[in-house]
C-alpha positions, 0 to 999 in steps of 0.5 A: 067828691068834688066839695071835699077836694075844693074845701081841702085846697081852699084851707090849704090856700087859708093856711098858706095865707097866714103862714106867709101873712106871719111871715112878713109880719115877724120880718118887719118886726125884726127888720125894723129892730135889728135895723134901729139897732144899726143905724137908728130911726131911718135904719129901723124904716130900712130894716123893717122894709127889707125885713118884710120882704124876706119874711114873706119869702117862702122857706123862712122860719116862723115864729112858732119852729125858732126854739126848736131849730135853735136848739137843733144848730145847737147840738149840731155844735157848728164853729161860729164865724167872727163878723166885723159888724152888725149881724143883721137881716141884709149883710153879706157874708163872704163866700169864703171863709163861712161854713153854710149848712143844709137845715133838715127837710122838716124845717121847710128851709129847702132853698136857703142855707143856716150858719152861725155868725158871732154866736147867733144863728142865721139863714141865709141866701146861698146865692147871694150869702145876704142873711135873710133872717136871723133866728133869736 
């Protein structure tokens, strides 16, 4: 019995570590691409660092969840907020004028909200209104 519990705990920890690593790697890739588009090579470097940190935050969508989440958002028909600027990780959205939505529990985004900005779905930290993930 004890062996089964220990093995289950190890497998659970490994699964969590793999998900964390996937989030960090995906965050680095997305952040560097978004940063490079916005500010060239330096923006790519900074975006990669910010994206890696954000990607390591629990509650972000993994690569395999994004298409299904996009379909969910489209089915909800939220109004897109018009933002003057690039929609990238780290951008701070206004506290008023933007509607922030809770995601269904099945996506595991319990501490974050989503919204649509310039027709792009983003995850946002509800305390700071900063974009933490752009869902493409």
